[in-house]
C-alpha positions as a LaTeX table, in Angstrom:
\begin{tabular}{lrrr}
\hline
Residue & $x$ (\AA) & $y$ (\AA) & $z$ (\AA) \\
\hline
Met1 & 34.04 & $-7.95$ & 16.69 \\
Tyr2 & 32.87 & $-4.77$ & 18.45 \\
Asn3 & 32.55 & $-2.87$ & 15.16 \\
Lys4 & 30.66 & $-5.76$ & 13.61 \\
Tyr5 & 28.30 & $-5.87$ & 16.58 \\
Cys6 & 27.69 & $-2.11$ & 16.39 \\
Tyr7 & 27.00 & $-2.43$ & 12.68 \\
Leu8 & 24.41 & $-5.14$ & 13.28 \\
Ile9 & 22.73 & $-3.07$ & 16.00 \\
Ser10 & 22.64 & 0.04 & 13.80 \\
Met11 & 21.25 & $-1.83$ & 10.80 \\
Phe12 & 18.58 & $-3.41$ & 13.00 \\
Leu13 & 17.57 & 0.00 & 14.36 \\
Ile14 & 17.37 & 1.42 & 10.86 \\
Leu15 & 15.10 & $-1.43$ & 9.83 \\
Met16 & 12.80 & $-1.15$ & 12.83 \\
Leu17 & 12.63 & 2.64 & 12.97 \\
Ser18 & 12.40 & 3.48 & 9.30 \\
Ser19 & 9.13 & 4.73 & 7.85 \\
Trp20 & 7.08 & 1.78 & 6.50 \\
Gly21 & 10.19 & $-0.29$ & 7.26 \\
Phe22 & 12.81 & $-1.13$ & 4.66 \\
Tyr23 & 10.89 & $-4.27$ & 3.74 \\
Ala24 & 7.61 & $-2.49$ & 2.96 \\
His25 & 9.21 & 0.43 & 1.09 \\
Lys26 & 11.03 & $-1.98$ & $-1.19$ \\
Lys27 & 7.88 & $-4.03$ & $-1.70$ \\
Ile28 & 5.94 & $-0.92$ & $-2.69$ \\
Asn29 & 8.47 & 0.41 & $-5.20$ \\
His30 & 8.92 & $-3.04$ & $-6.71$ \\
Ala31 & 5.18 & $-3.63$ & $-7.11$ \\
Ala32 & 4.59 & $-0.12$ & $-8.48$ \\
Val33 & 6.62 & $-0.99$ & $-11.57$ \\
Phe34 & 3.90 & $-3.46$ & $-12.60$ \\
Thr35 & 1.21 & $-0.76$ & $-12.57$ \\
Leu36 & 2.83 & 1.05 & $-15.50$ \\
Pro37 & 1.82 & 0.97 & $-19.17$ \\
Thr38 & 4.02 & $-1.15$ & $-21.42$ \\
Gln39 & 6.18 & 1.60 & $-22.92$ \\
Leu40 & 7.14 & 2.94 & $-19.51$ \\
Ala41 & 7.20 & $-0.44$ & $-17.75$ \\
Thr42 & 9.89 & $-1.65$ & $-20.15$ \\
Phe43 & 12.28 & 0.99 & $-18.82$ \\
Tyr44 & 11.35 & 0.51 & $-15.17$ \\
Lys45 & 11.62 & $-3.28$ & $-15.36$ \\
Lys46 & 15.16 & $-2.91$ & $-16.69$ \\
His47 & 16.01 & $-1.01$ & $-13.51$ \\
Ile48 & 13.60 & $-2.61$ & $-11.07$ \\
Asp49 & 16.33 & $-3.95$ & $-8.78$ \\
Val50 & 17.96 & $-0.53$ & $-8.39$ \\
Ile51 & 14.65 & 1.29 & $-7.90$ \\
Thr52 & 13.71 & $-1.33$ & $-5.29$ \\
Glu53 & 16.98 & $-1.02$ & $-3.39$ \\
Lys54 & 16.99 & 2.77 & $-3.54$ \\
Ala55 & 13.47 & 2.91 & $-2.10$ \\
Val56 & 15.05 & 3.39 & 1.33 \\
Asp57 & 17.67 & 5.99 & 0.43 \\
Ala58 & 15.49 & 8.81 & 1.76 \\
Asp59 & 15.45 & 7.19 & 5.21 \\
Lys60 & 19.20 & 6.69 & 5.10 \\
Arg61 & 19.70 & 10.39 & 4.43 \\
Cys62 & 18.07 & 11.17 & 7.79 \\
Tyr63 & 21.40 & 10.17 & 9.35 \\
Val64 & 23.38 & 12.87 & 7.57 \\
Asp65 & 20.99 & 15.63 & 6.48 \\
Ser66 & 19.03 & 17.70 & 9.01 \\
Leu67 & 16.66 & 18.84 & 6.24 \\
Glu68 & 15.59 & 15.30 & 5.36 \\
Ser69 & 13.49 & 14.34 & 8.37 \\
Pro70 & 10.63 & 16.85 & 7.79 \\
Arg71 & 10.15 & 15.54 & 4.27 \\
His72 & 8.55 & 12.36 & 5.60 \\
Phe73 & 5.64 & 13.68 & 7.69 \\
Ile74 & 3.27 & 16.52 & 8.48 \\
Asp75 & 1.77 & 17.28 & 11.91 \\
Ile76 & $-1.70$ & 18.49 & 11.04 \\
Glu77 & $-2.50$ & 19.47 & 14.65 \\
Glu78 & 0.16 & 22.17 & 14.49 \\
Tyr79 & $-2.09$ & 24.25 & 12.25 \\
Glu80 & $-5.03$ & 26.21 & 13.68 \\
Asp81 & $-6.59$ & 23.53 & 15.87 \\
Gly82 & $-5.81$ & 20.77 & 13.41 \\
Asp83 & $-7.92$ & 22.26 & 10.64 \\
Met84 & $-6.35$ & 21.00 & 7.44 \\
Asp85 & $-8.29$ & 23.55 & 5.43 \\
Ser86 & $-6.27$ & 26.25 & 7.16 \\
Ile87 & $-3.13$ & 25.07 & 5.37 \\
Pro88 & $-2.64$ & 26.58 & 1.91 \\
Ile89 & $-1.99$ & 23.82 & $-0.60$ \\
His90 & 0.62 & 25.72 & $-2.58$ \\
Trp91 & 4.06 & 26.11 & $-1.01$ \\
Ser92 & 4.41 & 29.81 & $-1.83$ \\
Arg93 & 1.11 & 30.63 & $-0.12$ \\
Ala94 & 1.88 & 28.36 & 2.82 \\
Thr95 & 5.24 & 30.04 & 3.43 \\
Ala96 & 3.60 & 33.45 & 3.15 \\
Lys97 & 1.07 & 32.50 & 5.82 \\
Phe98 & 3.17 & 30.44 & 8.23 \\
Gln99 & 6.83 & 31.04 & 7.32 \\
Glu100 & 9.09 & 28.27 & 6.10 \\
Arg101 & 10.62 & 27.55 & 9.51 \\
Lys102 & 7.24 & 26.58 & 10.96 \\
Leu103 & 6.35 & 24.48 & 7.93 \\
Arg104 & 9.55 & 22.50 & 8.11 \\
Ala105 & 9.25 & 22.05 & 11.86 \\
Ser106 & 5.76 & 20.62 & 11.34 \\
Gly107 & 6.69 & 18.47 & 8.35 \\
Ile108 & 6.35 & 19.00 & 4.61 \\
Val109 & 5.57 & 15.59 & 3.07 \\
Pro110 & 2.78 & 16.68 & 0.65 \\
Trp111 & 4.95 & 19.48 & $-0.73$ \\
Gln112 & 7.99 & 17.20 & $-0.85$ \\
Ile113 & 6.04 & 14.78 & $-3.00$ \\
Tyr114 & 5.42 & 17.59 & $-5.47$ \\
Phe115 & 9.01 & 18.88 & $-5.31$ \\
Thr116 & 10.33 & 15.41 & $-6.10$ \\
Tyr117 & 7.71 & 14.96 & $-8.80$ \\
Gln118 & 8.98 & 18.12 & $-10.53$ \\
Lys119 & 12.54 & 16.77 & $-10.34$ \\
Leu120 & 11.39 & 13.54 & $-11.97$ \\
Val121 & 9.66 & 15.44 & $-14.79$ \\
Lys122 & 12.92 & 17.31 & $-15.44$ \\
Ala123 & 14.91 & 14.08 & $-15.34$ \\
Phe124 & 12.64 & 12.59 & $-18.00$ \\
Arg125 & 12.98 & 15.71 & $-20.17$ \\
Asp126 & 16.76 & 15.60 & $-19.80$ \\
His127 & 16.88 & 11.87 & $-20.63$ \\
Asn128 & 18.96 & 11.51 & $-17.47$ \\
Thr129 & 18.62 & 7.84 & $-16.61$ \\
Asp130 & 20.42 & 8.04 & $-13.29$ \\
Ala131 & 18.26 & 10.96 & $-12.17$ \\
Ile132 & 15.07 & 9.20 & $-13.30$ \\
Ile133 & 15.95 & 6.21 & $-11.17$ \\
Arg134 & 16.97 & 8.30 & $-8.16$ \\
His135 & 13.93 & 10.56 & $-8.17$ \\
Ser136 & 11.56 & 7.69 & $-8.94$ \\
Ala137 & 12.84 & 5.82 & $-5.90$ \\
Asp138 & 12.56 & 8.90 & $-3.68$ \\
Leu139 & 9.12 & 9.81 & $-5.01$ \\
Gly140 & 7.86 & 6.31 & $-4.22$ \\
His141 & 9.24 & 6.69 & $-0.71$ \\
Tyr142 & 7.53 & 10.00 & 0.04 \\
Val143 & 4.23 & 8.93 & $-1.54$ \\
Ser144 & 4.28 & 5.79 & 0.60 \\
Asp145 & 5.11 & 7.72 & 3.77 \\
Ala146 & 2.13 & 9.99 & 3.19 \\
His147 & $-0.10$ & 6.89 & 3.24 \\
Val148 & 0.91 & 6.10 & 6.83 \\
Pro149 & $-1.63$ & 7.62 & 9.27 \\
Leu150 & 0.96 & 8.23 & 11.98 \\
His151 & 2.94 & 10.41 & 9.57 \\
Thr152 & 0.20 & 13.02 & 9.80 \\
Thr153 & 0.02 & 13.61 & 13.56 \\
Arg154 & 2.13 & 15.04 & 16.34 \\
Asn155 & 1.30 & 11.84 & 18.29 \\
Tyr156 & 3.38 & 9.99 & 15.72 \\
Asn157 & 4.65 & 7.30 & 18.08 \\
Gly158 & 1.81 & 7.16 & 20.59 \\
Gln159 & 3.95 & 9.18 & 22.98 \\
Leu160 & 0.98 & 11.35 & 23.97 \\
Thr161 & $-1.33$ & 8.43 & 24.66 \\
Gly162 & 0.93 & 5.92 & 26.39 \\
Gln163 & 1.43 & 3.85 & 23.23 \\
Ile164 & 5.16 & 4.23 & 22.66 \\
Gly165 & 6.31 & 1.98 & 19.83 \\
Ile166 & 3.06 & 1.89 & 17.87 \\
His167 & 4.68 & 3.58 & 14.88 \\
Ala168 & 7.13 & 0.80 & 14.07 \\
Phe169 & 4.47 & $-1.73$ & 15.11 \\
Trp170 & 1.96 & $-0.48$ & 12.52 \\
Glu171 & 4.25 & 0.22 & 9.59 \\
Ser172 & 7.10 & $-2.26$ & 10.05 \\
Arg173 & 6.10 & $-5.25$ & 12.17 \\
Leu174 & 2.66 & $-5.77$ & 10.60 \\
Pro175 & 3.76 & $-5.56$ & 6.93 \\
Glu176 & 6.67 & $-7.89$ & 7.65 \\
Met177 & 4.30 & $-10.42$ & 9.20 \\
Phe178 & 1.37 & $-10.18$ & 6.81 \\
Ala179 & 2.46 & $-8.72$ & 3.45 \\
Asp180 & 2.76 & $-12.18$ & 1.93 \\
Glu181 & $-0.99$ & $-12.55$ & 2.54 \\
Tyr182 & $-1.82$ & $-9.26$ & 0.82 \\
Asn183 & $-2.99$ & $-8.81$ & $-2.74$ \\
Leu184 & $-0.47$ & $-6.28$ & $-3.99$ \\
Phe185 & $-1.71$ & $-6.20$ & $-7.59$ \\
Ala186 & $-3.06$ & $-2.70$ & $-7.17$ \\
Gly187 & $-4.39$ & $-1.90$ & $-10.64$ \\
Lys188 & $-3.09$ & 0.34 & $-13.39$ \\
Ala189 & $-1.34$ & 3.66 & $-12.95$ \\
Gln190 & $-3.54$ & 6.64 & $-13.80$ \\
Tyr191 & $-2.60$ & 10.08 & $-15.05$ \\
Leu192 & $-2.83$ & 12.70 & $-12.29$ \\
Asp193 & $-4.24$ & 16.02 & $-13.50$ \\
Asn194 & $-2.92$ & 17.80 & $-10.42$ \\
Pro195 & $-0.10$ & 15.96 & $-8.59$ \\
Leu196 & $-0.03$ & 18.47 & $-5.73$ \\
Asp197 & $-3.75$ & 18.03 & $-5.08$ \\
Ser198 & $-3.25$ & 14.27 & $-5.24$ \\
Ala199 & $-0.57$ & 14.48 & $-2.54$ \\
Trp200 & $-2.98$ & 16.34 & $-0.27$ \\
Val201 & $-5.73$ & 13.78 & $-0.93$ \\
Ile202 & $-3.37$ & 11.11 & 0.39 \\
Val203 & $-2.61$ & 13.13 & 3.52 \\
Arg204 & $-6.31$ & 13.73 & 4.19 \\
Glu205 & $-7.06$ & 10.03 & 3.89 \\
Ser206 & $-4.23$ & 9.12 & 6.23 \\
His207 & $-5.10$ & 11.70 & 8.85 \\
Ala208 & $-8.69$ & 10.48 & 8.94 \\
Leu209 & $-7.35$ & 7.08 & 10.07 \\
Val210 & $-5.19$ & 8.30 & 12.96 \\
Asp211 & $-7.85$ & 7.89 & 15.63 \\
Ser212 & $-8.60$ & 4.34 & 14.52 \\
Val213 & $-4.92$ & 3.34 & 14.50 \\
Leu214 & $-4.51$ & 4.52 & 18.08 \\
Leu215 & $-7.91$ & 3.54 & 19.48 \\
Phe216 & $-7.87$ & $-0.03$ & 18.18 \\
Glu217 & $-4.50$ & $-0.69$ & 19.79 \\
Lys218 & $-5.46$ & 1.05 & 23.03 \\
Lys219 & $-8.63$ & $-1.02$ & 23.43 \\
Leu220 & $-6.83$ & $-4.22$ & 22.49 \\
Ser221 & $-4.13$ & $-3.58$ & 25.10 \\
Glu222 & $-6.83$ & $-3.30$ & 27.78 \\
Thr223 & $-8.35$ & $-6.71$ & 27.02 \\
Phe224 & $-5.45$ & $-8.79$ & 25.71 \\
Pro225 & $-3.54$ & $-10.62$ & 28.51 \\
Lys226 & $-0.61$ & $-8.41$ & 29.49 \\
His227 & 1.89 & $-11.26$ & 29.73 \\
Leu228 & 1.08 & $-12.29$ & 26.15 \\
Gln229 & 1.45 & $-8.86$ & 24.55 \\
Arg230 & 5.23 & $-8.95$ & 24.25 \\
Ser231 & 7.75 & $-11.55$ & 23.17 \\
Tyr232 & 11.41 & $-11.84$ & 22.28 \\
Ile233 & 12.75 & $-12.44$ & 18.80 \\
Thr234 & 16.27 & $-12.66$ & 17.41 \\
Arg235 & 17.16 & $-10.25$ & 14.61 \\
Asn236 & 20.68 & $-10.18$ & 13.21 \\
Asn237 & 21.87 & $-12.18$ & 16.22 \\
Val238 & 20.36 & $-9.59$ & 18.58 \\
Leu239 & 17.63 & $-10.57$ & 21.06 \\
Ile240 & 14.99 & $-7.86$ & 21.26 \\
Ser241 & 11.60 & $-7.34$ & 22.87 \\
Thr242 & 8.72 & $-6.67$ & 20.51 \\
Tyr243 & 4.98 & $-7.20$ & 20.18 \\
Ser244 & 4.09 & $-10.89$ & 20.17 \\
Asp245 & 2.83 & $-12.59$ & 17.03 \\
Ala246 & $-0.53$ & $-13.22$ & 18.70 \\
Tyr247 & $-0.94$ & $-9.58$ & 19.70 \\
Ala248 & 0.12 & $-8.38$ & 16.25 \\
Arg249 & $-2.38$ & $-10.68$ & 14.58 \\
Ala250 & $-5.19$ & $-9.52$ & 16.90 \\
Tyr251 & $-4.38$ & $-5.85$ & 16.17 \\
His252 & $-4.10$ & $-6.55$ & 12.46 \\
Gln253 & $-7.53$ & $-8.21$ & 12.44 \\
Arg254 & $-9.13$ & $-5.31$ & 14.30 \\
Met255 & $-8.03$ & $-2.91$ & 11.59 \\
Gln256 & $-9.85$ & $-4.99$ & 8.99 \\
Gly257 & $-7.41$ & $-4.62$ & 6.13 \\
Met258 & $-6.22$ & $-1.06$ & 6.80 \\
Val259 & $-2.50$ & $-1.81$ & 6.39 \\
Glu260 & $-3.05$ & $-3.78$ & 3.20 \\
Asp261 & $-5.26$ & $-1.02$ & 1.81 \\
Arg262 & $-2.69$ & 1.68 & 2.52 \\
Met263 & 0.04 & $-0.44$ & 0.93 \\
Arg264 & $-2.09$ & $-1.09$ & $-2.16$ \\
Lys265 & $-2.87$ & 2.60 & $-2.52$ \\
Ser266 & 0.83 & 3.41 & $-2.06$ \\
Ile267 & 1.68 & 1.07 & $-4.92$ \\
Gln268 & $-0.96$ & 2.29 & $-7.34$ \\
Arg269 & $-0.32$ & 5.95 & $-6.61$ \\
Thr270 & 3.45 & 5.61 & $-6.79$ \\
Gly271 & 3.01 & 4.20 & $-10.27$ \\
Ser272 & 0.58 & 7.01 & $-11.09$ \\
Phe273 & 3.06 & 9.70 & $-10.03$ \\
Trp274 & 5.81 & 8.05 & $-12.12$ \\
Phe275 & 3.51 & 7.73 & $-15.13$ \\
Ser276 & 2.23 & 11.30 & $-14.83$ \\
Ala277 & 5.76 & 12.70 & $-14.61$ \\
Trp278 & 6.65 & 10.88 & $-17.82$ \\
Val279 & 3.53 & 12.18 & $-19.59$ \\
Asp280 & 4.16 & 15.73 & $-18.38$ \\
Ala281 & 7.70 & 15.46 & $-19.71$ \\
Gly282 & 6.34 & 14.71 & $-23.17$ \\
Gln283 & 6.53 & 10.90 & $-23.04$ \\
Pro284 & 10.19 & 10.74 & $-24.06$ \\
Ala285 & 11.72 & 7.55 & $-25.42$ \\
Leu286 & 13.73 & 6.05 & $-22.58$ \\
Lys287 & 17.17 & 4.74 & $-23.34$ \\
Gly288 & 20.42 & 4.47 & $-21.48$ \\
Lys289 & 21.68 & 2.20 & $-18.78$ \\
Phe290 & 22.20 & 2.89 & $-15.10$ \\
Lys291 & 25.71 & 2.03 & $-13.95$ \\
Pro292 & 25.34 & 0.42 & $-10.52$ \\
Asp293 & 29.10 & 0.54 & $-10.00$ \\
Gln294 & 29.02 & 4.34 & $-9.97$ \\
Lys295 & 29.74 & 5.88 & $-6.59$ \\
Asp296 & 26.49 & 6.83 & $-4.89$ \\
Glu297 & 27.24 & 9.13 & $-2.00$ \\
Glu298 & 23.64 & 9.09 & $-0.81$ \\
Thr299 & 23.84 & 5.43 & 0.16 \\
Glu300 & 27.37 & 5.42 & 1.56 \\
Ile301 & 26.33 & 6.50 & 5.01 \\
Glu302 & 27.73 & 5.72 & 8.42 \\
Tyr303 & 24.72 & 4.94 & 10.59 \\
Lys304 & 25.10 & 6.61 & 13.95 \\
Lys305 & 22.19 & 8.78 & 15.02 \\
Ile306 & 19.15 & 9.96 & 13.13 \\
Ile307 & 18.93 & 13.72 & 12.75 \\
Gly308 & 15.33 & 14.50 & 13.59 \\
Arg309 & 12.55 & 12.22 & 14.77 \\
Glu310 & 14.22 & 9.01 & 15.85 \\
Glu311 & 11.00 & 7.44 & 17.06 \\
Trp312 & 9.25 & 7.25 & 13.72 \\
His313 & 11.98 & 6.52 & 11.21 \\
\hline
\end{tabular}
């Protein structure tokens, strides 16, 4: 009974603390399949369940790999007074200017998108079905993380402004409550001439929204009745305190579609990165079948303690 209870607690924490939340990440990868052109969509639809489930593998690895955590964010303020133009776009130039240790300490999500993109191109060229699925799932995860404003700031959980918990509130609680109301048909995937530049465009967009994410919640907390801001819900037989439905709806309305917009862009751009990798690999014919009964060490993880930023996962 004790072990079962600990398992339920750990799985709940993973859900609540993961980037975009398990629910949203799976939604995004699943919907991205339907942005693809027919020839590519045929392959992805065959494996849509696996690509959907593996959308959260990158978060799971944060429990066992100390190098994983920085792949999900970038703290723009850590660079020359928060001037994004001071950060070289290319990894080799960035490491020459700042050294790799600083880059990893401050987060590397735009570069990680490109690293994973290159792996996916190679997987397509090698006709390696398992690798295509794995890297597609991971690429969707990192692209989606880059769309979250709080993944681009050192104040990632409102800890510097007295707003502890806003990270999971914005990217987990709100999508879980409202995603069924969203229009997630995000348009067709487009070929990306420069995937690395595209990753940085996403980060710039997200960082421009940080002040709004924090300010809207701060102002709402000052006017919304204090005793109605929190409530208790039961998740996996565990009673927990969270933001009330009424408070979540009020915050969601103040942002005027921001969460939906970032999810839609995550979907369309995930599909675009997948499509572009396939084109850059020479548009190979895709055959082969993923064997879900194969041992997958990346997902066989004992959930104990996140290595890195616990507050935002």
